[in-house]
Every structure is written in C-alpha cells, then in structure tokens.
C-alpha positions in Angstrom: 0.0 0.0 0.0 1.4 3.4 -0.9 0.0 6.7 0.4 2.0 9.8 -0.4 5.6 9.0 0.5 4.6 6.2 3.0 4.7 2.6 2.0 3.3 -0.4 4.1 4.1 -4.0 3.3 2.0 -6.7 5.0 3.0 -10.3 5.2 0.5 -12.9 6.4 1.7 -15.1 9.2 3.7 -18.0 7.9 6.0 -20.7 9.5 9.6 -19.5 10.0 10.9 -21.7 7.3 8.6 -20.1 4.7 9.4 -16.4 5.4 9.9 -14.2 2.3 13.5 -13.0 2.0 12.6 -9.4 2.7 11.0 -10.4 6.0 13.8 -12.8 7.0 16.3 -10.0 6.7 14.4 -8.0 9.4 14.3 -10.8 12.0 16.4 -10.3 15.2 19.1 -13.0 15.5 22.1 -13.6 17.7 20.7 -11.8 20.7 20.4 -14.6 23.2 21.1 -12.6 26.4 22.2 -13.7 29.8 21.9 -11.3 32.6 24.7 -11.6 35.2 22.6 -9.8 37.8 18.8 -9.4 38.4 17.3 -6.2 37.1 16.7 -3.4 39.6 13.3 -2.9 41.3 10.7 -1.1 39.2 10.0 2.4 40.4 6.5 2.9 41.7 4.1 4.0 39.0 6.3 2.7 36.1 4.4 0.7 33.5 5.6 -3.0 33.5 5.4 -5.5 30.7 5.3 -8.8 32.4 6.8 -11.7 30.4 5.4 -15.2 30.9 8.0 -16.9 33.2 7.1 -20.4 32.1 7.3 -20.0 28.3 10.7 -20.2 26.7 11.1 -17.7 23.9 14.2 -16.5 22.0 15.2 -12.9 22.6 13.8 -11.9 19.2 10.4 -13.5 20.0 10.3 -11.9 23.4 11.1 -8.5 21.9 8.3 -8.9 19.4 5.8 -9.9 22.1 6.8 -7.0 24.3 6.2 -4.7 21.4 2.8 -6.1 20.9 2.0 -5.6 24.6 3.1 -2.0 24.5 0.8 -1.4 21.5 -2.2 -3.1 23.1 -1.7 -1.0 26.2 -1.5 2.2 24.1 -4.7 1.3 22.3 -6.5 0.9 25.7 -5.4 4.2 27.1 -7.4 7.3 26.9 -6.1 10.5 25.4 -4.9 12.0 28.7 -3.0 8.8 29.7 -1.5 8.5 26.3 -0.2 12.1 26.5 1.1 11.5 30.0 3.0 8.4 28.9 4.4 10.2 25.9 5.5 13.1 28.1 7.5 10.5 30.1 9.2 9.3 26.9 7.1 6.1 27.0 9.1 4.9 30.1 8.4 1.3 31.0 10.1 -1.8 32.5 10.1 -5.3 31.1 10.4 -8.1 33.6 9.7 -11.8 33.9 6.5 -12.2 35.9 6.8 -13.9 39.3 5.5 -17.4 38.5 3.0 -17.2 41.4 1.5 -14.0 40.0 1.3 -15.0 36.3 -2.2 -16.7 36.5 -3.6 -13.6 38.2 -2.0 -11.2 35.7 -3.5 -13.1 32.8 -7.0 -12.9 34.2 -6.7 -9.4 35.6 -8.4 -7.6 32.7 -5.0 -6.0 31.7 -4.0 -6.3 28.0 -2.6 -9.8 27.3 -0.7 -10.8 24.2 -1.9 -14.2 22.9 0.4 -15.6 20.3 -0.9 -16.9 17.0 1.4 -19.9 17.1 3.1 -19.5 13.8 6.6 -19.5 15.0 8.0 -20.6 18.5 5.1 -21.1 20.8 1.7 -22.9 20.8 -1.3 -21.0 19.4 -3.1 -19.0 22.1 -0.1 -18.9 24.4 -0.2 -15.9 26.7 3.2 -14.3 26.4 3.1 -10.8 27.9 0.7 -8.8 30.2 0.8 -5.0 29.9 0.5 -3.5 33.4 0.1 0.2 33.2 -1.3 2.0 36.3 -3.9 3.8 34.2 -5.3 0.4 33.0 -5.7 -1.2 36.4 -9.3 -1.7 37.5 -10.2 -0.2 40.9 -10.1 -2.6 43.8 -13.5 -3.9 44.8 
C-alpha cells in the first residue's frame, strides 16, 4: 500500500521456514542474552510489561511480544493517559513475571498478548501482560 511517501508492506503469518527473503532480513538474530545480575526494582508507578515466566522464547520472539504488549496498552489508554505516557518518553520496564503472579496477571483484565502460534510457541499462548497503572481496575 502506498500513500504519499509512506509505504506499508504486510505479510500474512507463515511458518519460520517459509518467510519471504525481505522479511527474513528483518528478523532479530544472535541476541540470546544472559543477565549476570537481576534487574533493579521497578520504580512505583512505572508501567511494566510482564513476560510469561514459564514460556521459553528466543530474545527476538520476546522483543516482538513486548512490542505487541506496548501497542495493546497504548490502544486501551485514553487521550490524557497517552499524553502523560508520551511526556514520560514512554518509560516502562520489562520483567519476567513472578511465577505465582502469572495466573492472576493473565486474568486481571489488563492487556494480554496471545500468540498466533506461527513460530515458536503454541497458538493462544499468553506471552506478555501490559501492566500500566492507568489500566488497572479499581479494587472492589
């Protein structure tokens, strides 16, 4: 699709071994990371993207899933909350969810990324939960 000077190319989901060459060049590779120390505590009020602690994913897959979670969160925010987040340079933290909290996060009503299952994980797998303070439901 071409509109003015912008061009969008859309590829339907396909198995990894069937990616078109243009798409294969864009894939993240060689970024398996190992952290020597645990990440610092998340400052109060900072949005957190919680990654499923029991679902192995390559670094590239995890990065894509986190990107989807940030987009889902953005779509759920109102104009004021979007503006506030933008003013904070879209500050957020990405952390593995504590295993004991994961079931509650998935059912919390917060945005949840569910994978289509075309690459590394089973279809419908919950990969990331976007926990932005503005999206939390009031306690009952």
